DSSP file (Angstrom, degrees, kcal/mol; ACC not computed):
  #  RESIDUE AA STRUCTURE BP1 BP2  ACC     N-H-->O    O-->H-N    N-H-->O    O-->H-N    TCO  KAPPA ALPHA  PHI   PSI    X-CA   Y-CA   Z-CA
    1    1 A X              0   0    0      0, 0.0     2,-0.2     0, 0.0     3,-0.1   0.000 360.0 360.0 360.0 139.9   -4.9   -9.2   -1.3
    2    2 A X        -     0   0    0      1,-0.1    62,-0.1    64,-0.1    61,-0.1  -0.560 360.0 -99.0 -86.3 151.6   -4.4   -5.5   -1.1
    3    3 A X        -     0   0    0     60,-0.6     2,-0.4    -2,-0.2    -1,-0.1  -0.336  44.7-109.5 -59.9 151.9   -5.7   -2.9   -3.6
    4    4 A X        -     0   0    0     -3,-0.1     2,-0.4     2,-0.0    -1,-0.1  -0.731  34.3-170.5 -90.6 131.4   -3.1   -1.8   -6.1
    5    5 A X        -     0   0    0     -2,-0.4     2,-0.3    61,-0.1    60,-0.0  -0.966  11.1-143.7-121.8 139.4   -1.7    1.7   -5.8
    6    6 A X        -     0   0    0     -2,-0.4     3,-0.0     1,-0.1    -2,-0.0  -0.739  11.1-140.6-101.7 148.4    0.5    3.4   -8.4
    7    7 A X  S    S+     0   0    0     -2,-0.3     2,-0.3     1,-0.0    -1,-0.1   0.572  85.6   6.8 -81.3  -7.0    3.4    5.8   -7.6
    8    8 A X  S    S-     0   0    0     31,-0.0     2,-0.3    30,-0.0    -1,-0.0  -0.953  82.6 -93.2-158.4 172.8    2.5    8.0  -10.5
    9    9 A X        +     0   0    0     -2,-0.3    27,-2.1    -3,-0.0    28,-0.5  -0.676  63.4  90.3 -96.1 157.3    0.0    8.5  -13.2
   10   10 A X  E    S-A   35   0A   0     25,-0.3     2,-0.5    -2,-0.3    25,-0.2  -0.990  72.7 -40.4 159.8-154.5    0.1    7.2  -16.7
   11   11 A X  E     -A   34   0A   0     23,-1.9    23,-3.1    -2,-0.3     2,-0.6  -0.913  45.5-127.5-111.6 131.3   -1.0    4.2  -18.8
   12   12 A X  E     +A   33   0A   0     -2,-0.5    21,-0.2    21,-0.2     3,-0.1  -0.663  30.0 175.1 -74.1 120.4   -0.8    0.6  -17.6
   13   13 A X  E     -     0   0A   0     19,-2.8     2,-0.3    -2,-0.6    20,-0.2   0.621  60.1  -3.3-104.0 -17.6    1.1   -1.2  -20.3
   14   14 A X  E     -A   32   0A   0     18,-1.4    18,-3.0     2,-0.1     2,-0.4  -0.975  43.4-149.3-167.0 155.1    1.4   -4.6  -18.7
   15   15 A X  E     +A   31   0A   0     -2,-0.3     2,-0.3    16,-0.2    16,-0.2  -0.921  54.1 126.4-127.6 103.8    0.7   -6.7  -15.6
   16   16 A X  E     -A   30   0A   0     14,-2.0    14,-2.2    -2,-0.4    12,-0.1  -0.963  65.4 -72.4-155.9 160.3    3.5   -9.3  -15.5
   17   17 A X  E     +A   29   0A   0     -2,-0.3     2,-0.3    12,-0.2    12,-0.2  -0.407  53.4 173.9 -62.0 137.5    6.2  -10.8  -13.3
   18   18 A X  E     -A   28   0A   0     10,-2.3    10,-2.5    -2,-0.1    13,-0.0  -0.994  35.3-104.4-148.2 140.8    9.1   -8.4  -12.9
   19   19 A X  E     -A   27   0A   0     -2,-0.3     2,-0.2     8,-0.3     8,-0.2  -0.334  38.8-152.4 -66.2 147.9   12.2   -8.6  -10.8
   20   20 A X        -     0   0    0      6,-1.0    81,-0.1     2,-0.1     5,-0.1  -0.622  28.2-109.9-114.8 174.8   12.1   -6.3   -7.7
   21   21 A X  S    S+     0   0    0     80,-0.2    80,-0.1    -2,-0.2    81,-0.1   0.293  77.9 123.0 -84.5   5.1   14.8   -4.6   -5.6
   22   22 A X  S >  S-     0   0    0      4,-0.2     3,-1.8    79,-0.2    -2,-0.1  -0.404  76.2-117.1 -67.9 145.4   14.1   -7.1   -2.8
   23   23 A X  T 3  S+     0   0    0      1,-0.3    -1,-0.1     2,-0.1    -2,-0.0   0.722 113.2  66.5 -58.5 -20.4   17.2   -9.1   -1.6
   24   24 A X  T 3  S-     0   0    0      2,-0.1    -1,-0.3     1,-0.1     3,-0.1   0.774  91.0-150.2 -71.1 -24.4   15.5  -12.3   -2.7
   25   25 A X    <   +     0   0    0     -3,-1.8     2,-0.2     1,-0.2    -2,-0.1   0.626  44.1 145.8  60.8  16.3   15.7  -11.1   -6.3
   26   26 A X        -     0   0    0     -7,-0.1    -6,-1.0     1,-0.1    -1,-0.2  -0.491  54.4-107.0 -81.6 155.3   12.5  -13.0   -7.1
   27   27 A X  E     -A   19   0A   0     -8,-0.2     2,-0.3    -2,-0.2    -8,-0.3  -0.561  33.8-163.9 -79.7 144.1   10.0  -11.8   -9.6
   28   28 A X  E     -A   18   0A   0    -10,-2.5   -10,-2.3    -2,-0.2     2,-0.3  -0.923  35.1 -94.0-123.8 150.7    6.8  -10.4   -8.2
   29   29 A X  E     -A   17   0A   0     -2,-0.3     2,-0.3   -12,-0.2   -12,-0.2  -0.519  58.9-174.9 -61.5 126.3    3.6   -9.7  -10.2
   30   30 A X  E     -A   16   0A   0    -14,-2.2   -14,-2.0    -2,-0.3     2,-0.7  -0.933  32.1-129.8-133.8 149.2    3.9   -6.1  -11.1
   31   31 A X  E     -A   15   0A   0     -2,-0.3     2,-0.6   -16,-0.2   -16,-0.2  -0.880  26.4-151.1 -95.7 116.9    2.0   -3.3  -12.8
   32   32 A X  E     -A   14   0A   0    -18,-3.0   -19,-2.8    -2,-0.7   -18,-1.4  -0.805  15.4-168.3 -94.4 122.8    4.1   -1.7  -15.5
   33   33 A X  E     -A   12   0A   0     -2,-0.6     2,-1.1   -21,-0.2   -21,-0.2  -0.923  25.0-145.1-118.0 131.9    3.2    1.9  -16.1
   34   34 A X  E     -A   11   0A   0    -23,-3.1   -23,-1.9    -2,-0.4    -2,-0.0  -0.819  38.1-135.2 -89.7  98.3    4.2    4.2  -18.9
   35   35 A X  E     -A   10   0A   0     -2,-1.1   -25,-0.3   -25,-0.2   -23,-0.0  -0.197  14.4-156.1 -59.4 140.9    4.4    7.4  -16.7
   36   36 A X        -     0   0    0    -27,-2.1   -26,-0.2     0, 0.0    -1,-0.1   0.452  34.9-122.3 -98.2  -0.7    2.9   10.5  -18.2
   37   37 A X  S    S+     0   0    0    -28,-0.5   -27,-0.1     1,-0.1    -2,-0.1   0.438  89.6  98.3  78.0  -0.3    5.0   12.9  -16.1
   38   38 A X        -     0   0    0    -29,-0.2   -28,-0.1     2,-0.1    -1,-0.1   0.701  69.4-150.8 -92.7 -19.6    1.9   14.6  -14.6
   39   39 A X        -     0   0    0    -30,-0.3     2,-0.2     1,-0.2   -29,-0.0   0.902  26.6-176.0  47.7  47.9    1.8   12.7  -11.3
   40   40 A X        -     0   0    0      1,-0.0     2,-0.3     0, 0.0    -1,-0.2  -0.532  13.7-143.8 -75.6 137.2   -2.0   13.2  -11.0
   41   41 A X        -     0   0    0     -2,-0.2     2,-0.2   -32,-0.1     3,-0.1  -0.699  14.8-118.7 -99.1 154.2   -3.7   11.9   -7.9
   42   42 A X        -     0   0    0     -2,-0.3     2,-0.1     1,-0.1    -1,-0.0  -0.556  46.7 -85.7 -80.2 155.0   -7.1   10.3   -7.8
   43   43 A X        -     0   0    0     -2,-0.2     2,-0.4     1,-0.0    -1,-0.1  -0.424  48.4-162.2 -63.0 136.8   -9.8   12.2   -5.7
   44   44 A X        -     0   0    0     -2,-0.1     2,-0.6    -3,-0.1    -1,-0.0  -0.910  12.9-143.3-120.0 147.5   -9.7   11.2   -2.1
   45   45 A X        -     0   0    0     -2,-0.4     2,-0.1     2,-0.0    -2,-0.0  -0.946  21.3-154.1-113.8 114.4  -12.3   11.7    0.6
   46   46 A X        -     0   0    0     -2,-0.6     2,-0.5     1,-0.0     3,-0.1  -0.360  12.7-123.6 -80.3 162.0  -10.9   12.6    4.0
   47   47 A X        -     0   0    0      1,-0.1     3,-0.3    -2,-0.1    -1,-0.0  -0.924   6.9-151.5-106.4 132.8  -12.6   12.0    7.3
   48   48 A X  S    S+     0   0    0     -2,-0.5     2,-0.3     1,-0.3    -1,-0.1   0.877  90.4  11.2 -65.2 -40.3  -13.1   15.0    9.6
   49   49 A X    >   -     0   0    0      1,-0.1     3,-1.6    -3,-0.1    -1,-0.3  -0.842  58.9-171.5-146.3 100.0  -12.9   12.8   12.7
   50   50 A X  G >  S+     0   0    0     -2,-0.3     3,-1.4    -3,-0.3    -1,-0.1   0.732  85.1  71.6 -65.5 -19.0  -11.7    9.2   12.5
   51   51 A X  G 3  S+     0   0    0      1,-0.3    -1,-0.3     0, 0.0    -2,-0.0   0.727  90.0  59.2 -71.0 -19.1  -12.7    8.8   16.2
   52   52 A X  G <  S+     0   0    0     -3,-1.6    -1,-0.3     2,-0.0     2,-0.2   0.514  91.2  93.3 -86.0  -2.0  -16.4    8.8   15.1
   53   53 A X  S <  S-     0   0    0     -3,-1.4     2,-0.0    -4,-0.2    -3,-0.0  -0.536  81.2-109.1 -88.9 153.7  -15.8    5.8   12.9
   54   54 A X     >  -     0   0    0     -2,-0.2     4,-2.1     1,-0.1     5,-0.2  -0.305  29.3-111.2 -73.4 164.3  -16.4    2.2   13.9
   55   55 A X  H  > S+     0   0    0      1,-0.2     4,-2.5     2,-0.2     5,-0.2   0.904 120.4  53.3 -60.1 -42.7  -13.4   -0.2   14.3
   56   56 A X  H  > S+     0   0    0      1,-0.2     4,-2.5     2,-0.2    -1,-0.2   0.888 107.0  50.6 -67.2 -37.9  -14.5   -2.0   11.2
   57   57 A X  H  > S+     0   0    0      2,-0.2     4,-2.4     1,-0.2    -1,-0.2   0.913 111.2  49.0 -67.5 -38.8  -14.6    1.2    9.1
   58   58 A X  H  X S+     0   0    0     -4,-2.1     4,-2.4     2,-0.2    -2,-0.2   0.923 111.9  48.2 -63.8 -43.7  -11.0    2.1   10.3
   59   59 A X  H  X S+     0   0    0     -4,-2.5     4,-2.2     1,-0.2    -2,-0.2   0.917 112.4  49.2 -66.5 -41.3   -9.7   -1.4    9.4
   60   60 A X  H  X S+     0   0    0     -4,-2.5     4,-2.9     2,-0.2    -1,-0.2   0.918 110.7  50.9 -61.8 -43.4  -11.4   -1.3    6.0
   61   61 A X  H  X S+     0   0    0     -4,-2.4     4,-1.8     1,-0.2    -2,-0.2   0.921 109.2  49.9 -60.5 -44.6   -9.9    2.2    5.3
   62   62 A X  H  <>S+     0   0    0     -4,-2.4     5,-1.8     1,-0.2     4,-0.3   0.911 112.7  48.0 -60.7 -41.9   -6.5    0.9    6.3
   63   63 A X  H ><5S+     0   0    0     -4,-2.2     3,-1.7     1,-0.2   -60,-0.6   0.933 109.9  51.2 -65.3 -43.6   -6.9   -2.0    3.9
   64   64 A X  H 3<5S+     0   0    0     -4,-2.9    -1,-0.2     1,-0.3    -2,-0.2   0.797 104.9  57.3 -66.4 -26.3   -8.1    0.2    1.0
   65   65 A X  T 3<5S-     0   0    0     -4,-1.8    -1,-0.3    -5,-0.2    -2,-0.2   0.535 113.5-120.5 -79.6  -4.9   -5.1    2.4    1.5
   66   66 A X  T < 5 +     0   0    0     -3,-1.7     2,-0.4    -4,-0.3    -3,-0.2   0.782  46.5 172.9  75.2  25.7   -2.9   -0.6    0.9
   67   67 A X      < +     0   0    0     -5,-1.8    10,-1.9     9,-0.1    11,-0.6  -0.555   9.1 158.0 -73.7 124.9   -1.0   -0.4    4.3
   68   68 A X  B     -B   76   0B   0     -2,-0.4     8,-0.2     8,-0.3     7,-0.1  -0.983  43.1-104.4-145.3 153.9    1.1   -3.5    4.7
   69   69 A X        -     0   0    0      6,-2.7     8,-0.0    -2,-0.3     0, 0.0  -0.457  22.7-140.1 -73.3 153.3    4.2   -4.5    6.8
   70   70 A X        +     0   0    0      4,-0.1    -1,-0.1    -2,-0.1    31,-0.1   0.109  62.7 117.5-106.2  24.0    7.5   -4.6    4.9
   71   71 A X  S >  S-     0   0    0      4,-0.1     3,-0.7     1,-0.1    -3,-0.0  -0.066  92.8 -70.6 -68.6-172.1    8.8   -7.7    6.6
   72   72 A X  T 3  S+     0   0    0      1,-0.2    -1,-0.1     2,-0.1    -2,-0.0   0.789 134.3  40.2 -53.3 -35.4    9.4  -10.7    4.4
   73   73 A X  T 3  S-     0   0    0      2,-0.0    -1,-0.2     3,-0.0     3,-0.1   0.685  91.5-137.4 -91.9 -18.9    5.7  -11.4    3.7
   74   74 A X    <   -     0   0    0     -3,-0.7    -4,-0.1     1,-0.2     2,-0.1   0.924  31.8-163.3  59.9  44.4    4.4   -7.9    3.3
   75   75 A X        -     0   0    0     -7,-0.1    -6,-2.7     1,-0.1    -1,-0.2  -0.384  22.3-106.3 -68.4 132.1    1.4   -8.9    5.4
   76   76 A X  B  >  -B   68   0B   0     -8,-0.2     4,-1.6     1,-0.1     3,-0.4  -0.360  18.9-143.4 -60.8 128.5   -1.6   -6.5    5.2
   77   77 A X  H  > S+     0   0    0    -10,-1.9     4,-2.3     1,-0.2     5,-0.2   0.855  98.1  60.7 -61.3 -37.4   -2.0   -4.4    8.3
   78   78 A X  H  > S+     0   0    0    -11,-0.6     4,-1.3     1,-0.2    -1,-0.2   0.884 104.2  49.5 -58.8 -40.6   -5.8   -4.5    8.1
   79   79 A X  H  > S+     0   0    0     -3,-0.4     4,-0.8     2,-0.2     3,-0.3   0.905 108.5  52.7 -63.0 -43.3   -5.7   -8.3    8.5
   80   80 A X  H >< S+     0   0    0     -4,-1.6     3,-0.6     1,-0.2    -2,-0.2   0.896 108.8  51.6 -59.0 -41.9   -3.3   -8.0   11.5
   81   81 A X  H 3X S+     0   0    0     -4,-2.3     4,-0.8     1,-0.2    -1,-0.2   0.774 100.1  62.5 -72.2 -24.2   -5.8   -5.6   13.2
   82   82 A X  H 3< S+     0   0    0     -4,-1.3     2,-1.1    -3,-0.3    -1,-0.2   0.809  89.4  75.6 -68.6 -28.9   -8.8   -7.9   12.7
   83   83 A X  T << S-     0   0    0     -4,-0.8    -1,-0.1    -3,-0.6    -4,-0.0  -0.719 127.8 -34.4 -94.0  98.2   -7.3  -10.7   14.9
   84   84 A X  T >4 S+     0   0    0     -2,-1.1     3,-0.8     1,-0.1    -1,-0.2   0.668  92.2 136.8  72.0  17.0   -7.6   -9.6   18.5
   85   85 A X  G ><  +     0   0    0     -4,-0.8     3,-1.6     1,-0.2    -1,-0.1   0.369  37.5  99.1 -77.6   5.5   -7.2   -5.9   17.8
   86   86 A X  G 3  S+     0   0    0      1,-0.3    -1,-0.2    -4,-0.1    -4,-0.0   0.631  80.4  55.3 -70.0  -9.1   -9.9   -4.8   20.1
   87   87 A X  G <  S+     0   0    0     -3,-0.8     2,-0.3     2,-0.0    -1,-0.3   0.489  81.1 111.9 -95.6  -7.1   -7.3   -4.1   22.8
   88   88 A X    <   +     0   0    0     -3,-1.6     3,-0.1     1,-0.2    -3,-0.0  -0.526  34.1 170.4 -74.0 126.6   -5.3   -1.7   20.5
   89   89 A X        +     0   0    0     -2,-0.3     2,-0.4     1,-0.3    -1,-0.2   0.722  67.0  29.1-104.5 -31.1   -5.5    1.9   21.7
   90   90 A X        -     0   0    0      2,-0.0     2,-0.5     0, 0.0    -1,-0.3  -0.997  59.4-165.3-137.3 133.1   -2.9    3.4   19.4
   91   91 A X        -     0   0    0     -2,-0.4     2,-0.5    -3,-0.1    -3,-0.0  -0.982   9.0-162.5-117.6 123.4   -1.6    2.5   15.9
   92   92 A X        -     0   0    0     -2,-0.5     2,-0.6     2,-0.0    -2,-0.0  -0.922   5.0-168.7-106.2 125.1    1.6    4.1   14.8
   93   93 A X        -     0   0    0     -2,-0.5     2,-1.2     2,-0.0    -2,-0.0  -0.960  14.2-151.0-119.1 119.0    2.2    3.9   11.0
   94   94 A X        +     0   0    0     -2,-0.6    -2,-0.0     1,-0.1     0, 0.0  -0.750  21.9 173.2 -87.1  99.0    5.7    4.9    9.7
   95   95 A X        +     0   0    0     -2,-1.2     2,-0.5     2,-0.1    -1,-0.1   0.199  33.4 122.5 -95.4  16.4    4.7    6.2    6.3
   96   96 A X        -     0   0    0      1,-0.1     2,-1.0     2,-0.0     3,-0.1  -0.679  62.4-135.2 -82.7 125.4    8.2    7.4    5.4
   97   97 A X        +     0   0    0     -2,-0.5    -2,-0.1     1,-0.2    -1,-0.1  -0.666  52.8 137.4 -78.5 102.5    9.4    5.8    2.2
   98   98 A X        +     0   0    0     -2,-1.0     2,-0.4     5,-0.0    -1,-0.2   0.396  39.3  84.4-133.3   4.1   13.0    4.9    3.2
   99   99 A X  S >  S-     0   0    0     -3,-0.1     3,-1.1     1,-0.1     4,-0.4  -0.903  70.0-134.2-112.8 139.1   13.6    1.5    1.8
  100  100 A X  G >  S+     0   0    0     -2,-0.4     3,-1.0     1,-0.2   -79,-0.2   0.808 103.1  63.5 -57.2 -31.0   14.8    0.6   -1.7
  101  101 A X  G 3  S+     0   0    0      1,-0.2    -1,-0.2   -80,-0.1   -80,-0.2   0.814 104.1  45.4 -66.8 -29.3   12.2   -2.2   -1.9
  102  102 A X  G <  S+     0   0    0     -3,-1.1     2,-0.5   -81,-0.1    -1,-0.2   0.399  92.7  94.5 -98.9   5.5    9.3    0.2   -1.6
  103  103 A X  S <  S-     0   0    0     -3,-1.0   -82,-0.2    -4,-0.4    -5,-0.0  -0.835  86.5-109.9 -92.8 130.4   10.6    2.8   -4.1
  104  104 A X        -     0   0    0     -2,-0.5     2,-0.3     1,-0.1    -2,-0.1  -0.287  32.9-125.5 -58.3 141.2    9.4    2.3   -7.6
  105  105 A X        -     0   0    0     -4,-0.1     2,-0.6     2,-0.0    -1,-0.1  -0.673   9.9-139.8 -89.2 143.0   12.0    1.0  -10.0
  106  106 A X              0   0    0     -2,-0.3    -1,-0.0     1,-0.1     0, 0.0  -0.915 360.0 360.0-101.4 124.8   12.8    2.9  -13.2
  107  107 A X              0   0    0     -2,-0.6    -1,-0.1     0, 0.0    -2,-0.0   0.368 360.0 360.0-110.5 360.0   13.4    0.4  -16.0
């Protein structure tokens, strides 16, 4: 399971099933946030040189950032990289939010 990341700051008012914008229209366990309008970020610690980190550290970092594929299963990228990923030389991550499913819904 991936760590939960919120699109904005505010107060969590519920953790409950909620319909999503996915074509399946199935409910997913969702964190309901009463947004405070401030969009505050939590402190982050950057790495000066990711190349000095071990493969395991990189995979854990990818996991902690919540990176997942947006195919039907939303499979965690860190898990994919653990299996036979020692031959991977380059990882390209499209971090552009461009799909309705990954955009937070306003209710």
